[in-house]
C-alpha positions in Angstrom: -318.0 -83.2 -9.2 -317.6 -85.5 -6.3 -320.2 -87.9 -7.5 -318.4 -88.2 -10.8 -315.0 -88.6 -9.2 -316.4 -91.6 -7.1 -318.1 -93.0 -10.2 -314.9 -93.0 -12.2 -313.2 -94.5 -9.2 -315.6 -97.2 -9.1 -315.4 -97.9 -12.9 -311.7 -97.8 -13.2 -311.1 -99.6 -9.9 -313.3 -102.4 -10.9 -311.1 -103.0 -14.1 -308.1 -103.1 -11.9 -309.8 -105.3 -9.4 -310.8 -107.9 -12.0 -307.1 -108.3 -13.1 -305.9 -108.1 -9.4 -308.2 -110.8 -8.1 -307.3 -113.1 -11.0 -303.6 -112.5 -10.4 -303.9 -113.2 -6.6 -305.9 -116.3 -7.1 -303.4 -117.7 -9.9 -300.4 -116.6 -7.8 -301.8 -118.6 -4.8 -301.3 -121.9 -6.7 -298.5 -121.0 -9.1 -296.4 -118.3 -7.3 -294.7 -116.3 -9.9 -295.6 -113.1 -11.8 -297.2 -114.3 -14.9 -296.9 -111.4 -17.5 -298.9 -113.3 -20.0 -302.1 -112.6 -18.2 -302.2 -109.2 -19.9 -302.0 -111.1 -23.2 -305.2 -112.9 -22.1 -307.1 -109.5 -21.7 -305.8 -108.4 -25.1 -306.9 -111.6 -26.8 -310.4 -111.2 -25.6 -310.6 -107.7 -27.0 -309.1 -108.7 -30.4 -311.1 -111.8 -30.7 -314.1 -109.7 -30.2 -313.0 -107.2 -32.9 -312.6 -110.3 -35.3 -315.7 -112.3 -34.5 -318.4 -109.9 -33.2 -319.1 -108.3 -36.5 -319.6 -111.7 -38.1 -321.4 -113.7 -35.3 -322.9 -110.9 -33.3 -324.0 -112.2 -29.9 -323.1 -115.8 -30.7 -319.5 -114.8 -30.8 -319.2 -114.4 -26.9 -318.9 -118.1 -26.2 -316.4 -118.5 -29.0 -314.3 -115.6 -27.5 -314.3 -117.1 -24.0 -313.4 -120.5 -25.3 -310.4 -118.9 -27.2 -309.1 -117.1 -24.1 -309.6 -120.2 -22.0 -307.8 -122.4 -24.5 -305.0 -119.7 -24.5 -304.5 -119.7 -20.7 -304.8 -123.5 -20.5 -302.2 -124.1 -23.2 -299.7 -121.9 -21.5 -300.1 -123.8 -18.3 -300.2 -127.3 -19.7 -297.4 -127.1 -22.4 -295.1 -124.3 -21.1 -295.3 -123.6 -17.3 -295.8 -127.1 -16.1 -292.9 -128.7 -17.8 -290.6 -126.0 -16.8 -291.8 -126.4 -13.2 -291.0 -130.2 -13.6 -287.4 -129.5 -14.5 -287.0 -127.2 -11.5 -287.4 -123.8 -13.1 -287.4 -120.9 -10.4 -290.1 -118.2 -10.3 -287.8 -115.8 -11.9 -287.2 -118.2 -14.8 -290.9 -118.6 -15.2 -291.6 -114.8 -15.2 -289.0 -114.3 -17.9 -290.7 -117.1 -20.0 -294.1 -115.5 -19.4 -292.7 -112.2 -20.5 -291.5 -113.9 -23.7 -295.0 -115.5 -24.3 -296.5 -111.9 -23.8 -293.8 -110.5 -26.4 -294.6 -113.1 -28.9 -298.4 -112.5 -28.5 -297.9 -108.7 -29.0 -295.9 -109.2 -32.0 -298.4 -111.5 -33.7 -301.3 -109.1 -32.8 -299.2 -106.3 -34.4 -298.7 -108.2 -37.5 -302.3 -109.3 -37.9 -304.2 -106.1 -36.8 -301.5 -103.4 -37.2 -300.3 -100.9 -34.6 -303.3 -98.6 -34.9 -306.0 -98.1 -32.2 -309.0 -100.1 -32.7 -312.5 -100.1 -31.1 -315.4 -102.4 -30.7 -317.8 -99.6 -30.5 -319.0 -100.1 -34.2 -319.6 -103.8 -33.4 -322.6 -103.5 -31.3 -324.6 -100.4 -30.1 -324.8 -100.1 -26.3 -327.3 -97.9 -24.7 -326.6 -95.9 -21.3 -327.8 -96.8 -17.9 -329.5 -94.0 -15.9 -329.3 -93.8 -12.1 -331.1 -90.6 -11.2 -329.1 -87.8 -12.6 -326.2 -90.2 -13.5 -325.8 -91.5 -16.9 -323.5 -94.4 -17.2 -322.7 -96.4 -20.4 -323.8 -99.9 -20.2 -320.5 -101.3 -20.8 -319.0 -99.5 -17.9 -321.9 -100.8 -15.7 -321.0 -104.3 -17.0 -317.4 -103.7 -15.8 -318.5 -102.8 -12.3 -320.9 -105.8 -12.2 -318.3 -108.2 -13.6 -315.8 -107.1 -10.8 -318.5 -107.7 -8.1 -319.2 -111.1 -9.9 -315.7 -112.0 -9.9 -315.3 -111.2 -6.2 -318.4 -113.2 -5.3 -317.4 -116.0 -7.6 -313.8 -116.5 -6.4 -314.9 -116.1 -2.8 -317.5 -118.9 -3.2 -315.0 -121.1 -5.1 -312.5 -120.7 -2.1 -314.7 -121.2 0.8 -317.7 -123.3 -0.5 -316.1 -125.9 -2.6 -313.6 -128.7 -2.3 -311.5 -127.0 -4.9 -311.2 -124.0 -2.8 -309.9 -126.3 0.1 -307.2 -127.5 -2.3 -306.3 -124.0 -3.4 -305.9 -122.8 0.2 -303.9 -125.9 1.1 -301.5 -125.3 -1.9 -301.2 -121.6 -1.0 -300.6 -122.5 2.6 -298.0 -125.4 2.3 -297.5 -126.7 -1.2 -295.2 -129.6 -0.2 -297.6 -130.7 2.4 -300.5 -130.5 -0.1 -298.6 -132.7 -2.4 -297.7 -135.3 0.3 -301.5 -135.4 1.3 -302.5 -136.4 -2.4 -303.6 -133.1 -3.9 -303.2 -133.0 -7.6 -301.6 -129.8 -7.8 -301.2 -129.7 -11.6 -304.9 -130.3 -11.9 -305.7 -127.5 -9.5 -303.4 -125.0 -11.4 -305.1 -125.9 -14.7 -308.6 -125.3 -13.3 -307.6 -122.0 -11.8 -306.0 -121.0 -15.2 -309.3 -121.9 -16.9 -311.2 -119.7 -14.4 -308.6 -116.9 -15.0 -309.1 -117.1 -18.9 -312.8 -117.0 -18.5 -312.8 -113.8 -16.5 -309.9 -112.1 -18.3 -311.6 -112.8 -21.6 -314.8 -111.3 -20.6 -313.0 -108.3 -19.2 -311.0 -108.0 -22.5 -314.2 -107.5 -24.5 -315.4 -104.9 -22.1 -312.2 -103.1 -22.5 -312.8 -103.1 -26.2 -316.0 -101.6 -26.0 -315.1 -99.1 -23.4 -311.6 -97.7 -24.3 -310.7 -99.6 -27.4 -307.5 -101.7 -27.9 -304.0 -101.6 -29.3 -301.2 -104.3 -29.3 -299.5 -103.0 -26.2 -302.7 -102.7 -24.1 -302.2 -105.9 -22.0 -299.0 -104.7 -20.3 -300.5 -101.6 -18.7 -303.7 -103.4 -17.7 -301.6 -106.2 -16.1 -299.3 -103.9 -14.2 -302.2 -101.9 -12.7 -303.9 -105.1 -11.6 -300.7 -106.3 -10.1 -300.2 -102.9 -8.2 -303.8 -103.3 -6.8 -303.3 -106.9 -5.7 -299.9 -106.0 -4.0 -301.0 -102.7 -2.4 -304.2 -104.4 -1.1 -302.8 -107.5 0.5 -302.9 -111.2 0.4 -306.6 -111.9 0.1 -309.1 -111.5 -2.7 -311.2 -108.8 -1.0 -308.0 -107.0 -0.2 -307.0 -107.0 -3.9 -310.4 -105.6 -4.8 -310.2 -102.8 -2.2 -306.6 -102.2 -3.0 -307.6 -101.6 -6.6 -310.2 -99.0 -5.6 -307.5 -97.1 -3.5 -305.3 -97.1 -6.5 -308.0 -95.9 -8.7 -309.2 -93.2 -6.3 -305.6 -91.8 -6.0 -305.2 -91.8 -9.7 -308.5 -90.0 -10.3 -307.5 -87.4 -7.6 -304.2 -86.9 -9.3 -306.0 -86.3 -12.7 -308.4 -83.9 -10.9 -305.7 -81.8 -9.4 -303.0 -82.1 -12.1 -303.5 -83.7 -15.5 -304.2 -87.1 -17.1 -300.6 -87.8 -18.1 -299.6 -88.1 -14.4 -301.9 -91.2 -13.9 -299.3 -93.8 -14.4 -296.6 -91.8 -12.5 -299.1 -91.5 -9.4 -299.8 -95.3 -9.6 -296.1 -96.2 -9.3 -295.3 -93.7 -6.6 -298.3 -95.0 -4.5 -296.9 -98.5 -5.3 -293.4 -97.8 -4.0 -294.5 -95.6 -1.1 -297.0 -98.2 0.3 -294.5 -101.0 -0.2 -292.2 -99.1 1.9 -294.8 -98.3 4.7 -296.9 -101.4 4.5 -294.9 -104.1 2.5 -297.6 -106.7 3.4 -300.4 -104.6 2.0 -302.7 -102.1 3.5 -305.6 -104.5 4.1 -303.4 -107.3 5.4 -305.4 -107.3 8.7 -308.9 -106.9 7.5 -312.2 -107.0 9.6 -313.4 -110.5 10.5 -310.6 -112.0 8.5 -312.1 -110.8 5.3 -314.1 -113.2 3.2 -311.4 -114.6 1.0 -308.1 -115.3 3.0 -306.1 -118.0 1.6 -304.9 -119.3 4.9 -307.1 -122.2 6.3 -308.8 -121.5 9.5 -307.7 -123.2 12.4 -309.1 -123.7 15.9 -307.7 -121.3 18.7 -306.1 -123.0 21.4 
């Protein structure tokens, strides 16, 4: 029973963590709550639903390209022009909510309100680890979470783009004065976000299925994981695991319908106790802190 609880926590927490890490990365260069990120996950799932039966494995690059184009177009034609005219983060939040609402309505019109699944599009076998049998798609979700953590960590601390991201996160005005093209950096980060969320959306379609409103709940759980964890990528990953563990314990002791209630109670209580996140001061600065390291005097 305990093994299954921990395994479920790892599976669910990895899904939350993927969204949480992408949200944290994008927020570092474009600081507003982008509600349309949930639409990117849903788009990946529905593109898979429409394309996989026709193109099989060849559909995956098309799906990722479609979600990347979706996130890039939002930044290039919606959020950037609004920032140029001085739109506040609150205004951008409302606009992103409008983008998500439009997307949800279009999906509803095209595919209908009913529950859909990608299970029939491709047959996945299971992975066996001793006495534990894990569906392949759930193993992929766990692996995708770890790959996302490693990829974003590498970008932040092993590339020039990462230096630019950390500079913008720490002091955007100073970064602009020193010649960093903030618009270019935000577009690149949006493309990374689209690729990761699109891949995760396909996994969700295979694992739990899809419906037009799926993106909203997925996004909120990811945001909660990011905020509860703290201001680093690894903290967002760990915070998502804490959230998933608490939810699974609640389901274990009570019932599954209490899952969302537990998530928001944890969110409110931890914000009251630790408003900066429970992993704010992580061991050895954790691997993905956005603040550039400076020499001690």
